[in-house]
GUDO-102575 format. One line per field, with one value per residue (C-alpha): x, y, z; residue in three letters. Coordinates in steps of 0.5 Angstrom, whole numbers, plus 500, padded with zeros to 3 digits. Example, Ala and Ser with C-alpha at 12.3 -4.5 7.8 and 13.67 -1.06 7.14 Angstrom:
REM GUDO-102575
east: 525,527
north: 491,498
up: 516,514
res: Ala,Ser
REM end
This chain:
REM GUDO-102575
east: 422,425,421,415,418,424,429,433,440,444,449,456,460,465,472,479,486,490,498,503,511,517,515,508,501,496,488,484,477,474,466,462,464,471,472,474,478,480,487,487,494,500,499,506,510,517,516,517,510,510,503,496,489,482,479,473,469,467,469,472,478,485,492,498,505,510,517,519,526,524,520,522,517,510,503,498,491,485,477,476,479,485,483,486,491,494,500,500,500,505,507,510,517,520,521,527,533,536,542,548,544,543,536,531,529,523,527,520,512,511,505,498,491,485,482,477,470,467,473,472,478,484,489,496,502,509,516,523,526,521,516,509,504,498,492,486,484,484,492,492,497,501,503,508,505,510,509,512,517,520,520,528,526,523,528,533,529,528,535,539,537,540,539,540,533,533,532,531,528,520,514,508,502,498,492,486,482,474,471,476,479,484,486,492,498,503,510,517,522,526,523,517,510,507,500,497,490,491,491,499,500,504,505,507,511,507,513,511,513,516,522,528,534,538,544,541,538,530,530,532,526,530,532,524,523,515,514,506,501,493,487,480,475,469,473,478,481,485,491,495,503,508,514,521,522,515,507,504,497,494,488,487,487,493,500,503,504,503,508,502,507,510,504,506,509,516,520,516,517,513,517,515,513,505,499,491,486,478,474,468,472,477,479,482,488,493,501,504,511,518,525,528,534,541,542,535,534,527,523,518,521,523,521,514,509,503,499,497,490,488,481,482,486,493,492,493,495,492,497,493,497,491,493,500,507,509,516,521,517,522,517,518,512,513,509,504,503,498,490,484,477,470,467,463,467,473,478,485,490,498,503,510,517,517,511,505,499,495,488,483,475,475,479,486,483,484,489,489,494,490,497,504,510,509,515,516,510,511,503,497,490,483,477,469,467,461
north: 491,484,478,478,476,477,483,486,485,491,494,492,499,501,501,505,502,507,506,510,509,512,516,518,515,512,511,504,505,498,497,494,486,489,485,492,497,505,507,515,517,519,524,527,524,524,525,519,518,513,513,516,515,517,519,514,519,523,519,524,527,525,525,524,524,526,527,532,535,542,542,536,532,535,532,534,535,533,535,532,525,527,532,538,538,543,543,543,550,547,540,535,538,538,544,548,547,553,555,551,544,539,538,533,534,530,526,524,523,515,514,517,515,519,521,518,518,523,527,530,533,529,526,523,522,518,520,518,519,517,523,523,529,531,535,538,542,536,535,543,544,539,540,534,530,533,527,521,527,530,524,523,516,515,520,514,508,512,512,516,518,511,505,500,500,500,507,510,508,509,511,507,503,509,506,510,505,506,506,511,517,518,510,510,505,505,501,504,501,500,501,497,498,503,505,511,512,520,523,522,525,519,512,505,499,493,488,482,476,479,477,480,478,473,476,482,484,483,488,494,497,500,492,491,491,491,492,492,493,492,492,489,494,490,487,493,488,484,487,483,484,482,483,482,475,473,473,475,476,480,480,486,487,482,485,480,478,470,468,465,465,459,455,457,452,451,452,459,461,467,473,478,486,487,484,485,483,481,487,483,477,478,471,472,475,475,475,476,472,474,470,471,466,468,475,477,477,480,477,471,464,460,466,463,468,467,470,466,466,464,463,461,466,463,456,454,458,456,458,462,462,461,466,468,466,459,460,466,472,474,479,484,487,492,494,498,494,490,492,489,492,492,487,481,477,481,483,483,487,486,492,489,493,490,495,490,490,484,483,478,478,472,473,471,465,467,473,477,482,490,493,492,496,502,504,501,501,503,503,500,502,500,504,505,510,514
up: 468,471,471,477,483,482,484,480,480,482,477,479,480,475,478,477,477,479,477,479,476,476,469,470,472,468,471,468,468,467,466,471,469,469,462,458,461,458,459,461,461,462,467,469,464,467,473,479,482,488,490,486,491,490,496,497,501,495,490,485,489,487,490,487,491,486,485,480,476,477,483,488,492,492,492,487,488,482,484,477,476,473,468,471,477,481,486,494,496,502,500,506,508,515,519,517,522,527,524,525,525,520,519,515,508,505,499,496,499,499,501,501,506,506,513,517,513,518,517,510,507,512,509,512,508,510,507,506,511,516,517,518,515,516,511,514,507,502,501,499,505,510,517,521,526,531,536,532,528,533,539,540,541,534,531,533,531,524,523,517,510,508,513,507,505,497,495,502,509,508,513,510,511,514,517,520,525,521,528,531,527,533,532,527,525,521,519,518,513,518,525,526,526,532,534,537,540,540,533,533,539,543,540,542,539,536,535,539,536,530,527,525,520,523,527,529,535,535,542,537,534,528,526,524,517,516,508,508,514,512,516,515,514,516,522,524,530,525,522,517,515,510,513,511,515,513,513,520,523,529,533,538,544,543,542,539,532,530,523,519,513,516,513,506,501,503,496,495,502,506,504,500,499,498,502,500,505,503,504,508,510,516,514,507,504,499,498,492,494,493,493,500,499,499,496,496,488,490,484,483,485,480,475,476,479,483,488,494,498,505,507,513,518,514,517,510,503,496,489,484,477,472,466,469,465,467,467,465,468,473,476,482,485,490,497,494,487,489,491,492,490,493,487,488,487,489,483,484,481,481,477,476,476,468,467,466,469,471,474,476,476,481,487,483,480,473,471,464,462,462,460,458,457,461,466,473,477,484,486,484,487,486,487,486,481,482
res: Unk,Unk,Unk,Unk,Unk,Unk,Unk,Unk,Unk,Unk,Unk,Unk,Unk,Unk,Unk,Unk,Unk,Unk,Unk,Unk,Unk,Unk,Unk,Unk,Unk,Unk,Unk,Unk,Unk,Unk,Unk,Unk,Unk,Unk,Unk,Unk,Unk,Unk,Unk,Unk,Unk,Unk,Unk,Unk,Unk,Unk,Unk,Unk,Unk,Unk,Unk,Unk,Unk,Unk,Unk,Unk,Unk,Unk,Unk,Unk,Unk,Unk,Unk,Unk,Unk,Unk,Unk,Unk,Unk,Unk,Unk,Unk,Unk,Unk,Unk,Unk,Unk,Unk,Unk,Unk,Unk,Unk,Unk,Unk,Unk,Unk,Unk,Unk,Unk,Unk,Unk,Unk,Unk,Unk,Unk,Unk,Unk,Unk,Unk,Unk,Unk,Unk,Unk,Unk,Unk,Unk,Unk,Unk,Unk,Unk,Unk,Unk,Unk,Unk,Unk,Unk,Unk,Unk,Unk,Unk,Unk,Unk,Unk,Unk,Unk,Unk,Unk,Unk,Unk,Unk,Unk,Unk,Unk,Unk,Unk,Unk,Unk,Unk,Unk,Unk,Unk,Unk,Unk,Unk,Unk,Unk,Unk,Unk,Unk,Unk,Unk,Unk,Unk,Unk,Unk,Unk,Unk,Unk,Unk,Unk,Unk,Unk,Unk,Unk,Unk,Unk,Unk,Unk,Unk,Unk,Unk,Unk,Unk,Unk,Unk,Unk,Unk,Unk,Unk,Unk,Unk,Unk,Unk,Unk,Unk,Unk,Unk,Unk,Unk,Unk,Unk,Unk,Unk,Unk,Unk,Unk,Unk,Unk,Unk,Unk,Unk,Unk,Unk,Unk,Unk,Unk,Unk,Unk,Unk,Unk,Unk,Unk,Unk,Unk,Unk,Unk,Unk,Unk,Unk,Unk,Unk,Unk,Unk,Unk,Unk,Unk,Unk,Unk,Unk,Unk,Unk,Unk,Unk,Unk,Unk,Unk,Unk,Unk,Unk,Unk,Unk,Unk,Unk,Unk,Unk,Unk,Unk,Unk,Unk,Unk,Unk,Unk,Unk,Unk,Unk,Unk,Unk,Unk,Unk,Unk,Unk,Unk,Unk,Unk,Unk,Unk,Unk,Unk,Unk,Unk,Unk,Unk,Unk,Unk,Unk,Unk,Unk,Unk,Unk,Unk,Unk,Unk,Unk,Unk,Unk,Unk,Unk,Unk,Unk,Unk,Unk,Unk,Unk,Unk,Unk,Unk,Unk,Unk,Unk,Unk,Unk,Unk,Unk,Unk,Unk,Unk,Unk,Unk,Unk,Unk,Unk,Unk,Unk,Unk,Unk,Unk,Unk,Unk,Unk,Unk,Unk,Unk,Unk,Unk,Unk,Unk,Unk,Unk,Unk,Unk,Unk,Unk,Unk,Unk,Unk,Unk,Unk,Unk,Unk,Unk,Unk,Unk,Unk,Unk,Unk,Unk,Unk,Unk,Unk,Unk,Unk,Unk,Unk,Unk,Unk,Unk,Unk,Unk,Unk,Unk,Unk,Unk,Unk,Unk,Unk,Unk,Unk,Unk,Unk,Unk,Unk,Unk,Unk,Unk,Unk,Unk,Unk,Unk,Unk,Unk,Unk,Unk,Unk,Unk,Unk,Unk
REM end
């Protein structure tokens, strides 16, 4: 019993960190204090796993976006936190083209997003090449969102199977407005940021204020390359973006992005891939910069990795590197490989291309290595366990 007159402190929720890699997936379960971690895996050893996501609506259903040697691109579902898996009966796939015409083929499912809390069983998937798909039965079967996939204008903006994006073009950052299940956002690399207010039947561009690579025409949608788009859960009129050309913020109903990354230190720059936002504070966000100079090394600037945080909507940024290597760490952190939990304080998680998983229990001030020698990490997600 707590002392008389004092309320018992709530027990911290346990956290699972879901790690998808080039050779399988791992689940790291943390204690309530996030001090110790237990590894569960590998799952799907040898298969390419692009994304592993826990459904927050039930706290036990997992979906895995996989590409296997004998099955090709598919989605697996577990209803028991990974103890058993079942392949989707009909994974995301474009309709078969009429005879004599060249059709599109899904190379891999890249992104998974649970639907609105009021729509249990609904999921969205983004693929490479660009395609948006919806499931209404928990991931067992998937249907194309024709309003995007089959629109002639969007088909032109999406480009071909090879548009210059490493490992192929991506449809990513599928976001469902927590206030309205019909309100969706997504990013296309390349192809820009787009919005729908009717469950994907029609779409509009959301590109004002965004820059493109020097020498290209910003009026052409296919030259816009968002890397990661995030929404603030408690203030969903604010979105953040890590773009090929900087860090941006937008406050709806405005349709103009503001490049807040210009306030980053000049020697570091504001180029990178991942971005995460605070679950409760719309002014707070974190990025993990990459070297975007000359030939785009896509590694930690000067081999000195660090997260950067803003607490004031991007007006200033603070370097957070406590516990991280001081030199010689030429990491690449991919667009899906950084996550935040909903703890107090917020926990942060970063996965590297060299197979290391790092975690911070104090919003990035101090970091510790949870795992080494994993395969190349493609995606990291954090989820509360029941």
